[in-house]
C-alpha positions as CSV (number, residue, x, y, z in Angstrom):
1,X,-274.8,-5.4,51.0
2,X,-272.6,-5.5,54.1
3,X,-272.8,-2.2,56.0
4,X,-276.1,-1.2,54.3
5,X,-279.0,0.0,56.2
6,X,-281.3,-3.0,57.0
7,X,-284.4,-1.5,55.3
8,X,-282.4,-1.2,52.1
9,X,-281.3,-4.8,52.3
10,X,-284.9,-6.0,52.8
11,X,-286.1,-3.8,49.9
12,X,-283.3,-5.2,47.6
13,X,-284.2,-8.8,48.6
14,X,-287.9,-8.2,47.8
15,X,-287.0,-6.7,44.4
16,X,-284.6,-9.5,43.6
17,X,-287.2,-12.1,44.6
18,X,-289.9,-10.5,42.4
19,X,-287.6,-10.5,39.4
20,X,-285.8,-13.8,39.8
21,X,-288.2,-16.1,41.8
22,X,-288.6,-18.6,38.9
23,X,-284.9,-19.1,38.4
24,X,-283.8,-19.4,42.1
25,X,-283.0,-23.0,42.9
26,X,-284.9,-24.6,45.8
27,X,-281.7,-25.5,47.7
28,X,-280.4,-21.9,47.8
29,X,-280.9,-20.4,51.3
30,X,-282.8,-17.1,51.4
31,X,-280.9,-15.9,54.5
32,X,-277.2,-15.3,55.0
33,X,-275.6,-18.0,57.2
34,X,-271.9,-17.5,57.9
35,X,-271.4,-21.1,58.8
36,X,-273.1,-22.6,55.8
37,X,-269.8,-23.7,54.2
38,X,-269.0,-25.7,57.3
39,X,-272.4,-27.5,57.1
40,X,-271.6,-28.4,53.5
41,X,-268.2,-29.8,54.5
42,X,-269.6,-31.8,57.4
43,X,-272.6,-33.1,55.6
44,X,-270.4,-34.3,52.6
45,X,-268.7,-36.7,55.0
46,X,-271.9,-38.8,55.2
47,X,-273.0,-41.3,52.6
48,X,-275.9,-43.8,52.6
49,X,-275.3,-47.2,51.1
50,X,-279.0,-48.3,50.8
51,X,-281.8,-46.5,49.2
52,X,-285.2,-46.2,50.8
53,X,-288.0,-43.7,51.6
54,X,-286.3,-41.6,54.3
55,X,-284.9,-38.1,54.1
56,X,-282.4,-36.2,56.2
57,X,-283.3,-32.5,56.4
58,X,-281.8,-29.3,58.1
59,X,-283.7,-26.3,59.3
60,X,-282.2,-22.9,60.0
61,X,-283.2,-21.7,63.5
62,X,-283.4,-18.0,64.6
63,X,-281.8,-17.3,67.9
64,X,-281.5,-13.5,67.5
65,X,-283.2,-13.0,70.9
66,X,-280.4,-14.8,72.7
67,X,-276.7,-14.2,73.2
68,X,-274.1,-15.8,71.0
69,X,-274.6,-16.9,67.5
70,X,-278.0,-15.6,66.3
71,X,-278.6,-18.8,64.2
72,X,-278.7,-22.5,64.9
73,X,-279.6,-25.7,62.9
74,X,-282.1,-28.5,63.4
75,X,-281.3,-31.9,62.1
76,X,-284.2,-34.2,61.3
77,X,-285.2,-37.3,59.5
78,X,-288.6,-38.1,58.0
79,X,-290.3,-40.0,55.3
80,X,-291.6,-36.7,54.0
81,X,-289.6,-34.4,51.8
82,X,-287.9,-31.6,53.7
83,X,-290.3,-28.8,52.6
84,X,-293.3,-30.8,53.5
85,X,-291.9,-31.8,56.9
86,X,-291.0,-28.2,57.6
87,X,-294.6,-27.1,56.9
88,X,-295.8,-29.8,59.2
89,X,-293.5,-28.5,62.0
90,X,-294.7,-25.0,61.5
91,X,-298.4,-26.2,61.6
92,X,-297.8,-28.0,64.9
93,X,-298.0,-31.5,63.4
94,X,-295.5,-33.7,65.3
95,X,-293.6,-30.5,65.7
96,X,-290.2,-30.1,67.4
97,X,-290.6,-27.0,69.6
98,X,-287.4,-25.5,68.3
99,X,-288.6,-25.6,64.7
100,X,-292.2,-24.5,65.6
101,X,-290.9,-21.5,67.5
102,X,-287.6,-20.6,65.7
103,X,-287.7,-22.3,62.3
104,X,-286.9,-19.9,59.4
105,X,-286.3,-22.1,56.4
106,X,-285.1,-25.5,55.1
107,X,-281.4,-25.8,54.2
108,X,-281.7,-28.2,51.4
109,X,-278.4,-28.0,49.6
110,X,-276.1,-29.6,52.2
111,X,-278.1,-32.8,52.4
112,X,-279.3,-33.3,48.8
113,X,-277.3,-36.5,48.7
114,X,-279.1,-37.8,51.8
115,X,-282.5,-38.2,50.3
116,X,-284.4,-41.4,49.7
117,X,-282.2,-43.5,52.0
118,X,-283.0,-46.6,54.1
119,X,-284.6,-45.8,57.5
120,X,-281.9,-47.5,59.6
121,X,-279.2,-45.5,57.8
122,X,-281.2,-42.3,58.1
123,X,-281.5,-42.8,61.9
124,X,-277.7,-43.4,62.1
125,X,-276.8,-40.5,59.9
126,X,-279.2,-38.1,61.6
127,X,-277.6,-38.7,65.0
128,X,-274.0,-38.7,63.7
129,X,-274.6,-35.6,61.6
130,X,-276.0,-33.7,64.6
131,X,-273.0,-34.7,66.7
132,X,-270.6,-33.7,63.9
133,X,-272.2,-30.3,63.4
134,X,-272.2,-29.6,67.2
135,X,-268.5,-30.6,67.3
136,X,-267.9,-28.1,64.5
137,X,-269.2,-25.3,66.8
138,X,-272.8,-24.9,65.7
139,X,-275.8,-24.7,67.9
140,X,-277.7,-27.9,67.0
141,X,-281.2,-29.1,67.9
142,X,-282.7,-32.5,67.0
143,X,-280.7,-35.4,65.8
144,X,-282.2,-37.9,68.2
């Protein structure tokens, strides 16, 4: 689809979604992100030893109105599953401004292994993952 006229790409995506929606896995991003392989590689370096109720989640951010890379990533930690926490952000419930304004979708795949972990480990991993992604050259928000 590279080089195609944008309206054709959007029409093709809509047709694909109508025909295949039930078979598309939840973790598959709906938008093209050229640095997604880097996110998988960096995220794979983090492991949690203790199980618990916390989740690490990533949100794709849209920076198309700025110079540089048109996309960024938000790193968060919550006791809610990623999709539910994303919906809360978009509804303004304990929302990070960057996700409320620029959040596009949850990037579930890279952090599937960082679900249901202990809170203390989730706090540590959230911070370290944000630092590692920034060191890899991505525009990172969150990761307190």
